[in-house]
N, C-alpha and C positions, 0 to 999 in steps of 0.2 A: 866948793863942796867936795868932800873926800869921795873918791870912787875906788873900789877895790875890784881888780881884774885878775882872772886865773889865766895863766898863759902855759902853752904847750910847745913841744918840739915842732919846728917849722915843717920837718919831713913827715909828720904824721897825718894820716888820711882821717877825717872825721865823718861819722854817719850824719850827724847834724850838730848845730851849734845852738846853745841855749843862753839866753840872758835872764838873770833874776834881778828885779828891781824892787827894793824894799829898804826902809830906812831903819830897820831892826837887824843889827849884825847877827844876833843869835838866830834869828829866823833864816838869814842868808846862809849861815853855815849849816843849819839843820837840813834845809832844802838841798844844798850842794852835796852833803853827805848821802842824802837819800837818792839823789839822782846818780851819783857815783856808784852807789851799791847796785842800783838798777842796771847801769851800763855794764857792770862786771857780771851780773848774773845772766845778762842777755848777750853777752860778748859783742858789745857795741862800743864804738868810740865816740864819746860825747864831749864837746868842748863846752865849758861853762864860764861865763863872765858874770860878775856880780856888780850891781850898782846900787848906791844908797840914795839916789834921787833920779827923778825923771829927766832932768836937765842933762846929767851925765850920760844917761842911756841914749838920748837924743844926739849928743855930741859924738857918739861912737860911729866909726865908718864901717863897722862890720855889719853884714846883712844876716840877721839872726833867723833861724828857722822857727824858733819857738821863744816866746817871752813870758815869764811869770811876772805879773805885775800886781803890786799893792795899790789899793785905792787912796788910802789916806797917808800922804807924805808931805814933808816940808817942801815949800816951793809948789810947782804944779802938781796937781793931784794925778792919780793913776789914770783916770779917764781922759783927761786933757793930754797926757803924755802918750796914751794909746791912740788918740786921734791923730796926733802928730807923727806917730810912728807909723800908722797905717798909710799916711801919705808918702812916706819914704819907701815902705816895703809892703806892698799889697799882698803878698803871700804868706806874711808872717803869721803863725799860729800864736794866739794870745790866750793866756789863762789868767784870770783874776783869782788872788788868794788874799782875803781881807776879813776883817772883824766887823765890817759895815755892810751887811747883806742888803740894806734897803735900796741900794743902787743897782741891783741885779738887772732890771729892766733897762737901765741906761747903758749898761755894760755891753749889751748886745748890739748897740749902735755900731760898735767897731768890730763886729763878726767874731765875738768871743767863742772860744772852743769849748771851754770849761769854766765853772766859777765855783771855788771852794771857799768855805768859811775856815778861818784860823781857829785853833792851832793846827799844825800840819797833820793830815791824816795820810800815812804812807800808803795804805791799801787803796784809797781814792787816787792818789798821785800816780801809782804804779798802773792803775786801770786807765788813766788818762794817757799815760805814756804807750801803754799797750795799743790803745786805740789809735793814737798818733802814728805809731810804727806800722800798724796794719794799713792805714790810709796812705802814709807818705814815706816811711822810714825803711822799708826793705829793699828799696832800689837806690843804690849809691855806687859811686865809682871806686874801684881798687886798682892799684898798680901791680901788675904781674911782670916778672921777668920771663920772656918768651925768646928762647935761643939767645941771641945777642941784643935784643931790643927790650925796651920797656913799654908795656902795652897797658892802655886804660881799658877796663872791662867793667860793665855795670853788673851787679850782683844778679838782677832779674834776668840776665841773659845767660847765666850759667845754668845748664840743665843738671849736670852732675860732675863730680870729680872722680878720677880713677888713680889709684896709686900705681907708681912705677919704680919700685924700689926706693931710692932716695930722692926721686923727682915725682911728677904726676902729670896726667893729662886734665886739661879743662876743657870740657865738652860744652860747646854752644849749640844752638839749634841746627846749625848748617855746617859746623867744622869743629875740629878739636885742635887744641894748641899744647905743645909740650912745654912744661914749666920745671926748671932745675930745682925748684923748692919742693919739700915734701907735702904730701896731701894735707897732713896736719898743720903745717905752716899756712897754707892757703886758706884752710878752713877756719883758722883764727880770725880771719878777716870777713867772715861771711855772717849774715843775721841768723842767730840760732834758732829763731822761731819759724823759719821756713827751710832750713837745711837740716838734714839728719844723716848720722853715719849708720848705715845699714849693715856694714860689714868692715873688716880691716881694709878693704879695697876700694870702698865707694861711700861717697856723700852724695845724696840726692836732694834736689829742690822740690819741695811739696807742690809747687806751682805747676810742675811738668809731669806729675803722675797721672797716667791713664787708668792703671789698674794694678793690682798686685795679688800674689797668693803667698803661701808660707815658705816659698824659696826664691822668688824673684819679684822685682818691682818693674813694671812696664811703663815706659816714658812715652810722652806724646810725639817725640820725634822718631819713634820706632825702635829705639834701643831698649835694652832690658839689662838690669843688674842684679847680681846675687845678694840675697838677704841671709845673714847667718842665723842659725837656730837662736843663738844667744840674744841677738838684737832684734829678733822678729817682734816679740810681744812689745817691748818698749817703742819700736818703730810704730806698730799698729795703733798703739794708744795715743802717740803723739800725733799721728796723721788724722785720727778721728777727731781729736781735739781741735786741730787745725780746721778740718772740714767743718765741724760743728760751728765754729766761731764765724764762719763764712756762710752759714746756712746752705751748705751744698745739699 
């Protein structure tokens, strides 16, 4: 059985890996394009592998974070493939997308995260990806050059970034590290939905904000950073939206 896989540079760090399993090539391509657009909009690195049958997916040695699964396929159906996949990967997030809604109740036997009817509804897809990112996707490792070493830091551990000419400081809760890369370069690897550029000199992590006024953001580790007049209203709106989604 033919299987199409999308490969990426070995040195690239991914936020998460997605498998799409469907025997319709047009649907595979449409879903891949939609996920790629989502990753670009949200500054995420998402690896996508596509499979045209359940057997090919189950033969893969990759441990996927998320799997989009069709129900009706040649060979084993999507539910059977999902049961076998769940035995291999307990933490995999499964989303069914199908033209056969009658098996919705059965699909939840495998801990289905979402169930969508075809054709592809991009708005519902993006909402599912937003929900997934809120639950699982904002904390991932990135590799930073610190002095002469390469250090692995998880994004949730970064309180804020501080520009230092053509370098920057990466502030964690209990220490700061000097990175020879620019603040903008490091920020490209951070999840856009929880980090915000409040001025030319600072990016802050929404998770660490204790309070703010129209000139400064006060952080939970005791630090405070300057907010520019230009960035204050966009920052305030973005933070309110972030807090609203978490029912603060």
